[in-house]
C-alpha positions, -999 to +999 in steps of 0.1 A: +550-655-037+520-635-037+517-605-062+520-581-037+554-595-024+562-593-062+554-556-062+572-543-034+603-561-046+602-554-083+617-517-079+649-534-062+657-554-099+659-518-119+675-501-090+707-524-090+706-531-128+712-491-130+737-488-101+758-515-115+757-506-149+768-470-141+796-486-114+806-503-145+806-472-172+827-451-140+852-485-144+855-479-179+836-511-184+807-495-209+802-531-227+789-544-191+764-515-189+743-522-214+735-555-209+732-546-173+703-524-179+688-545-204+684-572-181+670-553-155+644-537-178+635-571-191+623-583-157+605-558-153+587-559-186+577-595-183+558-585-149+541-557-169+535-578-196+518-603-173+498-575-153+488-567-190+476-596-200+454-605-169+434-570-170+430-578-207+416-615-195+391-593-169+380-574-204+402-545-192+423-525-212+454-523-193+464-484-193+501-501-185+506-501-219+523-472-227+549-478-200+553-514-220+558-494-251+581-469-238+606-497-222+603-521-257+608-488-280+636-479-257+656-514-257+648-517-295+666-486-302+695-487-282+686-465-253+695-491-224+702-466-196+667-450-208+646-481-204+661-491-171+652-452-156+618-459-170+615-495-158+629-480-123+603-451-123+572-480-135+582-503-102+585-476-082+553-456-093+535-491-083+550-490-045+539-454-044+508-461-058+499-490-034+515-466-001+490-442-014+463-464-017+468-477+019+476-442+030+442-429+013+422-462+030+437-458+064+406-449+089+383-473+065+409-502+072+408-493+109+372-498+113+373-533+097+402-542+119+389-537+152+356-559+145+359-583+176+353-620+170+343-630+203+326-619+230+324-634+271+290-643+279+276-655+314+265-689+317+251-711+341+288-723+345+305-687+348+320-672+318+325-690+283+340-671+252+320-679+223+317-665+186+298-636+181+272-657+158+262-674+194+250-643+207+213-644+209+193-609+224+186-610+256+223-626+265+244-608+293+282-604+282+308-593+304+332-563+281+367-563+298+389-533+296+403-529+259+373-554+247+360-537+217+317-540+225+308-570+206+270-560+197+245-534+201+231-533+239+226-520+270+249-515+299+234-539+326+259-533+355+291-517+364+297-478+348+308-481+310+340-459+302+339-458+261+357-447+233+334-438+206+362-423+180+367-456+155+325-452+152+315-413+157+351-394+153+348-381+187+376-384+210+366-374+241+356-410+261+315-408+270+302-432+303+270-451+299+253-461+332+231-491+338+204-491+316+218-469+287+230-482+252+259-488+242+267-496+203+289-523+190+326-512+176+333-490+208+362-494+228+359-500+266+389-477+281+375-480+317+367-512+339+349-542+330+310-540+328+282-557+318+260-559+284+228-572+280+223-577+244+201-559+224+207-573+189+221-603+176+256-594+158+249-593+124+221-566+131+241-549+153+258-515+143+293-520+136+283-551+114+264-529+093+293-504+091+313-535+083+293-541+053+288-506+039+330-499+042+337-531+024+307-522-005+327-488-004+359-501-010+348-521-039+329-494-055+342-475-085+336-437-088+315-423-121+349-398-120+371-429-119+354-449-149+357-416-169+394-412-163+398-443-178+384-432-208+402-400-209+434-421-206+429-443-233+423-413-255+453-399-242+472-433-249+462-425-286+471-393-285+509-401-271+508-429-299+500-407-328+525-376-314+552-403-308+544-413-347+546-382-360+580-371-340+595-400-357+581-395-390+589-356-392+626-356-380+633-391-388+650-402-355+629-426-330+647-416-302+621-385-303+593-412-303+605-430-273+611-398-258+577-387-261+562-424-252+585-418-220+566-389-209+530-400-216+523-422-189+490-415-181+493-416-144+478-385-135+443-400-145+448-434-136+469-423-098+449-391-095+412-395-091+409-430-069+433-416-046+418-383-042+382-403-040+397-430-013+409-400+007+375-384+010+358-416+019+385-422+048+384-385+057+345-392+060+351-424+082+370-406+103+345-381+112+319-406+118+306-402+085+302-430+062+296-424+023+288-461+006+313-455-021+329-432-047+299-426-065+278-416-030+313-389-026+307-377-064+271-371-060+274-357-025+297-327-044+270-320-068+240-316-041+219-282-051+188-290-030+184-301+006+151-320+015+148-325+054+127-345+073+118-330+109+113-353+136+150-368+147+166-349+123+161-309+122+148-316+158+162-338+185+138-367+181+134-369+217+099-347+227+102-336+264+068-330+284+070-292+286+035-284+303+006-304+315-035-296+322-054-317+348-091-317+355-114-334+380-087-334+407-061-355+392-024-343+402+001-340+372+018-366+388-006-390+388-017-383+350+017-389+341+021-418+359-014-434+346-004-425+311+031-436+314+014-471+326-007-480+303+013-471+276+043-495+288+023-519+262+034-498+227+065-495+214+055-459+197+082-432+204+057-413+221+049-443+244+085-447+250+089-413+261+066-412+284+073-440+298+107-430+304+096-392+317+077-408+344+107-430+354+131-403+353+104-386+380+105-417+401+068-431+397+063-463+407+043-479+376+013-501+374+014-536+353-017-526+326-041-555+325-068-557+295-051-536+275-051-528+240-036-506+209-049-487+181-014-486+163-007-448+158-038-438+177-033-449+214-039-472+240-065-486+266-057-503+291-068-511+330-046-496+357-050-500+392-086-511+383-096-481+363-101-480+323-073-454+307-072-441+274-036-424+263-031-411+229-040-386+202-067-356+213-093-370+186-087-410+199-089-400+233-117-375+235-136-400+208-143-421+238-153-394+261-179-380+241-161-360+217-167-330+238-137-322+256-115-314+230-115-280+233-103-280+270-068-289+258-066-259+237-048-240+267-018-265+265-005-248+227-010-278+206+005-258+178+040-262+198+041-300+198+022-330+206-006-330+229-013-368+246-052-369+260-056-389+289-090-404+303-099-421+331-130-441+331-146-422+305-138-392+317-113-366+302-089-362+331-061-339+314-034-334+287+003-335+284+022-313+263+054-328+245+076-304+226+104-320+201+128-289+202+150-279+173+188-290+176+209-269+189+227-246+158+203-255+133+203-219+122+240-215+116+243-251+101+217-240+073+232-208+065+264-228+063+251-256+039+239-226+016+274-213+019+288-250+005+264-246-028+228-257-015+204-234-033+170-247-023+166-260+014+127-281+018+109-293+052+091-324+048+076-339+077+043-359+088+034-335+114+008-311+113+019-278+089+012-253+120+039-277+141+063-275+112+058-237+111+065-230+145+094-255+146+111-236+114+100-199+119+138-189+124+153-210+098+163-202+063+140-228+047+121-224+013+093-248+014+075-265+040+052-299+031+033-311+062+010-337+067+027-357+042+028-398+040+061-417+028+049-416-004+045-380-003+080-376+003+090-395-024+068-371-048+086-341-033+121-355-039+115-361-076+099-329-077+125-310-062+150-324-086+143-294-113+161-272-091+193-297-093+203-325-073+187-334-046+197-350-009+170-361+015+181-363+052+160-386+075+158-408+103+129-432+105+115-460+083+090-437+069+120-419+049+136-448+033+115-448+005+122-408+002+162-415+011+161-441-017+144-415-045+172-387-035+204-385-055+216-386-021+202-399+011+218-390+043+207-408+072+211-402+107+226-436+119+232-433+155+193-428+165+176-433+128+161-468+121+177-498+104+162-493+072+172-457+066+204-463+073+206-494+052+184-477+019+207-441+024+240-434+003+252-413+035+251-422+069+261-401+099+275-426+128+272-396+155+240-377+162+253-344+155+242-328+121+267-304+116+286-335+103+264-333+075+280-300+065+313-317+071+303-341+047+298-322+018+329-301+025+350-331+023+328-343-013+332-310-026+369-312-016+381-342-026+365-336-060+380-304-065+416-322-058+409-349-082+399-323-109+431-302-098+454-333-105+440-344-137+442-310-153+480-303-141+490-336-144+483-340-180+491-302-187+522-313-177+523-345-196+512-322-227+540-298-227+569-328-216+552-348-251+557-319-270+591-309-261+602-344-263+583-344-298+604-311-305+641-332-292+642-310-264+642-333-238+658-367-239+644-403-232+660-405-195+652-370-186+615-375-199+616-407-173+625-385-148+601-354-155+576-383-157+584-401-121+580-358-108+549-356-122+535-386-109+549-381-073+529-346-072+502-358-085+496-382-057+509-358-034+483-337-046+454-364-041+463-370-006+454-339+006+419-345+007+426-364+036+434-333+054+402-306+067+417-279+042+429-240+054+392-234+062+380-270+072+354-267+044+348-266+007+324-256-020+310-286-038+327-283-071 
């Protein structure tokens, strides 16, 4: 029988022994009761001894030693009823702990269970069911009603109605039309549709989430490791009090009573259950926290360092105005610029192309194209040489005297894209990345959750950064930064407390790794940022950052409450037992009541709390 099966069956033995022993006493056969209780206890002792030996072989000191000592001592002094009660409480406590762990991990486990194994792929002979490992970029897949999307991609045919709740925490289904992206792990709740694979399975969003969840489940929080050390000290205290009670009273039963009350379950159970409950609560809200260590660090954060583009702003610049010269129309200016930018993967280029397509412009195929990374593109469009890119790049090609002509666009509010045709400046486009809705309220809420300093760190120009943050409660602005500069800022800000860095791009990855807590915008950000970060926001809503802080603070606070209250009650009970005020049987019942209360309190971390927020402890 598997270990889990033995644990599930184990409480039956002491329960039956207790019941039949009490029945024998009621039938005036007390000579039968003692042996029944002894046998039932010995069965549990054997299972417990095996578990302790296994722990010792792994180099771990078994904290269930107190339970072993209390049952052994009770049998040694003839307190067979007390021994059987302790055996039942111990075995039942194991099941209670297992239940609490399963309940706490429910939302994370739900993510793992929904992982698809196969997908329906179109082939020359029709549809074929294939393993995920066989899917290549560009494959066309059929997603049937009730299927989980297997890989990241884009809708290739049909209307996709998707339930993204398991990934993002959003309960309302969303619609995706042809060309729009879909992420793996979402559930098709509408009719069948086709997807063109944009990533292989192992690089898709859901595979990364599965890896992160598995890592989180295997990790052990610093508070849990500290609890282990405290529990060992508590074990020493219990043995000392039991020995002292026996020594000064001459009654070994008092020592047994002390040991029965002393099982350090508040430490063994409260911390891991509260931490895992917090991880699961976060996962249910589309916030992936990579383990207990990250959750605890999140609760201690005092400084917030923000990237701007894609984090504080939407990361989707829009063309808000344009200026044209030499008779070029605004539509023609955009068509020429977007046609040339089809060869570039730069975010600005992709935005220009998307804007042109949205306006119904027919883009030409670029010829003789060359790109200067980070600067711009030069290509032949309809027989004309078109240059598109930064003002300095384009005006450098036109003689360098045209930059002032673009001043009317108000470049301090956004990015100016200059366009030249056949060596002459044809105009410019102003692209503005607007602040996310609710950003002001969010930063104020973060202040209320314990953040004492907010810093903006961006690669954009200072004028743009200052314009964007004009109404925000920001303590410092650092602009024109390279990735290494962001790392230096994170390190310097540690003087004010634990630092959390929030970003979404490849250039943010070093700073995310350098901070005590790195938070990535995983829904829209880069894979590098998501892999490096300690926390990934799976939904593109920055208010989830405040939820993450609230969940972390509440989980840590609940764990500490459980430990302090549980150990306090245990010490009170041990003291009463040492003075002979509690019998071993009463002590066993009291300890079980404490254990149940501690676990139920720890499971409160699964709920949002009265106000839905909690300050970091």
